[in-house]
C-alpha positions, 0 to 999 in steps of 0.5 A: 623650537623648544618643547612646551615643558622646557620652554616654560622652564626657560620662560620662568627663568627669564622672568625671575632674572629680569624685572620686566620683559616685553612680549616681543623680547620674550618671543625673540629669546624663546623663538616663538610667537607673542601669542605663544608667549601669552599662552605660556604665561597663562600656563604659569599662572595656573601653576601658581606663579603670579605673572603680571601683564601691563598692556600698551606699547610700554607694557610687558610681563613681570613676575610678582610676589605671591602668597607663597614663595614659588620654586626658584630656578638656579643654574649650577654656578648660581646655586653654589654662589647662593649656598656659599653666601648663606654659609658666610652670612653670619659675619655680614653685619645683617641683624638676625641673619645668622639663624635664618641663613642656617635654615635657608642653607639646610633647605638648599643643601637638601635639594642640591645635586650631590656634585654641587653639595660636595663643592659647597661643603668643601668651600664652607669647610676649608675656608675661614671667614674672619668677621670684622666690625668697626667699633660702634658699627650697628647691624642693620635689619635685612628688610632695610637692605632689601628696601634700598636694593629694590629701589636701586634696582627699579631706579626709584627715588628713596626718601629717608630720615638720616642721623649724621655723625653729629647727631643732627637729623635731616630729611633726604631725597636721593637716587640710590645706586649701590649698596657697599659693605665695607669695614663691617658697615653697610653704606649707600652710594646715592645722588642727593637730589637737593644737594645735587651731588653724590653722597655716601650714607651709613645704612644703620643711620637711615629710616626710610619714609613711605611712599618712595619717590618717582623713577629716575634715569641712572647717572654715571657712577662716581670714581669711574664706576669704582664705587668701593674705592669711592666709599673707601675714600670717603671713610678714610677722610670723613672723620679722622683727627689727623691729616697729613701730606706726603711727598713720595719720591716716585712717579704717581703711576707706581702708586696705583695700589693706593686706590685700594685704600681710597687714596690717590697719588697726585703727580708733582713732577715726573719723578715725584707725587703727593699723597694725602692720608688721614688717621685717628692717632699719630702712632697708627698713621706713622705705622700705616705710611710705612707700607708705602713702597717708595721713599717719602717725606712728611711735609705736614704736620710736623707732629707726624714727622716727629712720630715717624722719626721716633718709630724709625729709631725703634725699628732700627734698634729692633734690627740691631742698630748701634743703640742698645735696648732702652738706650736713647740714640745719640745725635745724627 
């Protein structure tokens, strides 16, 4: 059985890691009786921790927000993760986060043990983050992200006004599931209650309404749980000017790496598959399809096929082909 002081620290750590615990759950974790748990909760309250208790069968204990931020208990790996995250927060696309992150990191490094401080300083000093933000990407207020994240964590529906890419505004009622940071923007993956389908929302276009909605039972996430791939696929296909279909002369199983770009290879037969791609300009799309590691044909549009042919000729000349610089290639 844990000694009283060590048990209090363990109890506090459990309360900080989980939204709500029942008395029997805490008693089982700590190897004590539920009466001891009640006594330890009272001790934490006298130390200034706002531990709330809900009576009844479905009740339990949870750590609430107080007038001041109480000390957090972090293990070694958690402390390093938080410190490194703060060190890189400047490129995260969160409005006004840079100065706040520096202040928080300074406070955390002050109390880190020397062995952990060296690890954090090495990681921050010898790694380089290249911030990337899509043109027109807007930073989002931290409180908006925390509002969404809290609703997703607590399984509470979220109501907000949303401005679409066409400028039209709509009122949405969704079950929030995951926040995803992709290509310099924040996205929310949620189940739209009215439309009865999964949707992806740009967070910088959301204006939450209060109060929120009722609790909901979590659903199975789209894309077999790979939410990042789901968002990437939506980004790649939502607002592109040109769409194309490629016939790739390889089994679909050899193109699994395309999933990282939100694309899927659909089997045509045992030796070939179809891949749909999109882009804002034909030149850029022609360059991109060159990264496919197998032989392919452009089925449509013909404009992309012509652009790929011209690009191939340029590459051939650059590699020392038969045509000299500035010369037009003869007929094949």
